[in-house]
N, C-alpha and C positions, 0 to 999 in steps of 0.2 A: 356828695353827688357827679362832681365834674371828675372827681378822681375815676370813679367807675367807670362813667364815660369814656374818658381818655382811653382806659385800657381796653374796652371792647374791639375799637378797630384793631389791636396789634395785635389781639388773639385771632381775631378774625383771618388777619394776614400770615399769621405763623400757621395756621389750619391749612390754608391753602397753598403754603409755601410746602408744607410737608406731604401736601396730596400730589404735588406737582414731581416732589422729589419721589414718591412711590411709584407714580406713574412711569416715570424714566427709568426707574429699577426695573420694573415689570417689561417695559420695551426692551432694554436692553439684555434683559434675562430670554427674551425672543429671539433677539438678533442671533444670539449664540447656539440656536437650534430650535426646531420646533417641538410644540407639544404633542405627544405620542398618545394615541388611545388605545389601550391595548385590549378593550374588552371582548374583540374577536378574534376568533382562531379559523385560517383556512384548513379545509379537511385536505385539500390537494398540495400535499408536502412530503418532504422526506428528508435525510438528513443528506450535509453536503458529503460527508465522505460514502463513497460509493465502492470505493476499491481498498485491500489493505495489502501492502507491498512489505517484503522482508527482505531485508540485504545483511552482508556481512561489511564488518568496518575494515578489514584487512591492516588494521592497526592495534596498537597496544591500548589500555584504555586511557591512559593518561592522553595519550596523542589524539584518541577518537574525541574525547571532550574538548581538546584545544580546537581541532579542525570542525567538529559539528557545532561549537559555540561561536568560534572567531571567524570563520571563512564564510563563505556563502552558501556552500551545500550546508543541509542542516535536515533533522527528522524530527517527527513529534516524540518519540522515543528512543533511548538508547539501552539497552539491557548489557549488562557489566559479565566479565567472566571471574568474577569474585566469587567465592565460597563464605554465605549464599550471596548468589547475585543479586544486584540491585539495578531496580529501573528506575532510569531518568527522564523526568518530560523536560525537554527543550523545547518545544513549541505546542502552544495550545491547540487541540485539536479543532477549535473553529478557525485557526488561522491557517494559512497554507504553508507548507515546509516544501524545501528545495530538494528533493530526495530521488524524484523519479527520471526530472530531467524531459530528453527526446523519448517519447515513451508510446505505447500504441496496445490496445487489447479490445479486440471486439467492437471494433468501430469507433473506439472510445480513445483521442490522440491527447498528448500531453496532462498527463495523469496527476501531476502535482496539486492542481486544483481540484481535485475530486477523492483523494487518496488520504490515508494515513500511513505514515512509514516508520517502520521499526528498525532500527540499526543493531546488529548483534556485536558484540566485539568478538572477533575471532580471524585469526593470521591470513586465514584463506589457503591458497596454497602454498606450501612449504618443502624443502627437500626432504625426497624420499630414501628408501635404503638403498636404491638401485641408482640413485644418481637424478633420477628424473624427479617429477613434481606430483605432490600428492594433496588432497586437501585436508585442513586440520580438524579434528573432530569437535563435535560439538559436546561439552561437558554434560551428562544427564541434569544435573541441578538445574543447569542454565533452561534447558529445552523445558523444564518442567514450569519454571516462572513464566517462560514465553508463551505456553499452555494458557496457563492463567491467564495473562494480559489479552492473548488473542481471544481467548472466550469473552472477556469483559468488552473489550471493542467491539466485535461481532455481534454480542446481547443488544447494547446501547444505540449501534446505528444500524443493524440489523442488514449486515452485508452478507451477501448470500457464498456459498462455498466457492462458487467457480470464480469467484473475484479475491479471494486469497491467495496472491502471486508472488512469487521472486522477481527480483528486477531483471533475471535472466530469462523471463516470460515476457516482460513489457520491452525491454529491450535486448533482444538474443544477439545482434551483431556486435554488441560494443560491452556487453556485462555477462559476469557467469556467475554471482552472487544470488545465493547465499550457498552455491556448491553444491557437488557430489556427495559430500558428507551431511549435507543438512536432512535429517530424517523426517522427509514430507509424509512417510507411512506414519509417524507417530502422529502428524496431526489429522489423517486421515481416519485413525483408529478412533478419534476421539470425535468422529463426526464433522469436523471443520472442513476438508476439502474432498472433492469427489478422487475415487481410485477405481482404475478398471479390477473387475470382478476376475481372479484368477483361472477360473475353469471358463469362462468364457473368451478368455484371452485364448488360452489352450488350444479350445477347439476352433477358434477364428486362424490361430498360427497356422496349425495342421494344413488347412485352405491354401491358406498365404504361400507356405511352403511350397507347394507347387504351383502356382499360380500368382506369383508376386505383382502388388500394383506397380505401375510404373509410375515417373518422378511426378508428372501431371496430377495423380490421384494424391500425392504423399502432399504435393503443394495444395491443393484444394482441403484435404483433412486438417492440414494444418493451420489454415485459416479458417475453417468451420470451428475447430478448437478455439480458436482466438488470436493466433500469431499474425504478425503481418510479414508475409513471407511473398517471395515474387510468385508470379503464375504464368512463368516461361516453358515449361515442361523440361526444363536442362537442369541437371544437378550441378549449379554452380556454388561457388563459395556460401554465397547469402544462405541459400537455401540447407547447406550441411549445416551452418550455425544454429539455424531455427532446428533443424532435426535433433542436433546434439542437444540444445537448452531441453526439449521435449523428454530427449533419452536421460539426462541429469536428474529429471526430478524424478521420473517414473520407472526407468530402469539403471541405477546411478552407475552400477558395477561395468556398466560398458555403454558408453557415449562418445562414441565416435564419428556420431555424424552420416552412418551407412543408413539408407533407409531400406531395411531386413524385415523380414515376416512379422516378427515379433514387435517391432516398433508398428508397424501397419496395422496387426491385431490391437495394440494397445489403444493406437488411435481410432479404429472403428470401434470398439467396445465404449470409450468414452465419449465418442461423439453419436454413440446410439443406445443410451442407458437402457436396461431392461426396463418392461413395465410392472410397475408395482401392483 
């Protein structure tokens, strides 16, 4: 009897000690982070990724990998120039990559936080046969892989066609990639980006051949399209750079920054799409 009576209090003490230990563990768990109840989901939301930005690396594949993984610049994806091409994911899509820098499009600035960036291995401008610079072509196999990747990203994040852009669109005063050899028309044929209707452009060009808009009109039209452009009414260096960026995308055969009738017609058609 005495033996049993002596062990009962010890057992109770042990139970109390264990309860205190469990409480301490629970409290320490709460201190490391809140308990989140995820039973409700808000209707008002969309993806963090609002833009898709295309670049060229202007480097070889090994150098591109080294720069994009070991330096401050980065991108979500790197598309190689191998055969077949490989797609490397360098930054999770839910995180911000540092690829856009000082950038702007249709009222949105500093687009790193709201975009997905794809770097494409391509040397950029290379020496041409006449001693000048030409843009190196993109292999068809590489573009096919890019189209598949772009379609996947766009479908998952519901990125609209007018927000699939080049680095030269969002930073025309300092960037020219993905360059004049990038086949934007190929993306347009896939329904990924808007493209000016050729018949409407021709009809509008015939009007502008006789009465070409002034510089202020070009600046306003370029701003409506999405660019950050001066509103000075003067054909200055920055305005020419923006015009050249637009031409490089939609009329790559001639991207001299001249505000000509064909460029005006393309701007007019893109800014005022035909009713469906």
